[in-house]
N, C-alpha and C positions, 0 to 999 in steps of 0.2 A: 185690404184696398178698397174702391167705391165703385161701383156698376150703376148707375143708373139712366130708366131707357123713358125714350121721347122717343113720346104721337106727334110729332109735326103739324096733324092736318091733312087738309083735304093734298097735298103733293102720296101724301102712306107709303114715304118714307121713314119707317121703326127706323129710328135710332138707340142705337143702345153705346154709350163715352164706358169708362173702366178709370178712375186713374190710379195711385200708385203711389206713393210716396219709395223719392229712387236712397234716400237718406233720411233715417232714422232724429239723428240729432236730437235725440229728448233730451240734453244736457243746452243746447242754443235755443233761439226764437224758431215759432211754429212755420212763424209764414217767408225765414231762409232754406228753407226746406227746396231738396228735388224731389220736382213730378217725373212721374210720370205718364201722360193723357192718350187713352186708342178708343179711335171710335168705328168703325162699326154697322158701315152704312151699306145704302144698294145706290142712296143717293149722287149722281159726279162733281156734286162742284161741297159734297164735303173733304173732298180729297185732298187737294195745295192745303183749304183754310186745317184739316189733321196734320197734317206737314206739322206747318207750320205751327205747331200749338207743340208738337207732340214731348216734348222736357221745355221744363221753366220751372224760376220759382213759384214758389207758393208765392211770396204776397206779387208775382204780377201778374198773377189769374183773381185777386180777393179784393184788388189793391181800387182807391173811387174807376168811374169810370169815364173818365179825362185824361187816367194813367195806367186804361187796364191792358194786357197785352191780347186776354182772350178777343175783350170787342176790337182791340189797331186790329190784327185778323182779321179777324168775321168779314167790317166795313172794306179793306185788300181783297178780300177775297171769296166771298159770299154776293147772291148775285140780291137773292128778297131780304129785305131788309128785319121783315117777321121774325126771318128766320128761330123757332125757341131750339133751335142744338151751340150755341153758344154761350144761354141761356144754361140748361143744363153742365155742360161743362165745369162753367163761372158753380153753382150749388155743388154740385163734386164736389172738388176742389174742394171749400169751404169749412165743406165735410174730413172729409181725409185729417186733414190737418185738426180738426178740432175745435174751425172754425163755427159750425153753426147743425145741428141735430140733424138726421135722418128722415127727414116727412115732406113728404108728397106734398108735390104745388097743384093746381094748372088750369088753363085759363080755358071759361064756356060760356057757348053766346046762349043769352036769356030775347024772351021774350019773341024771338021768333022759333020756327020754324028749322034747327043746322040741317046739312047738305051732311047725310053717312057716309 
């Protein structure tokens, strides 16, 4: 299982995302594995998003943007296009199936005093 924590910034709804392989399928391809995604957040906007991606094939999560199920469900359910939670879900899915190393990423405002 992979767990990531996302601090989305100004809304302050720090979110934890757990991704777990439901099928090991070590003989088959990693992208054929079924994943379970759980999102823990105080943000009410994430409820429908979380339900929409609760179980999916790994390929659906790591596919190109135009075919990515996580991004499609984000467009359908989330009101803020800059919400970093969908990106966090994709990063966690990639790590869980071995497509990415577990390394932190961030977005930082530079050159001006950021709101704390």
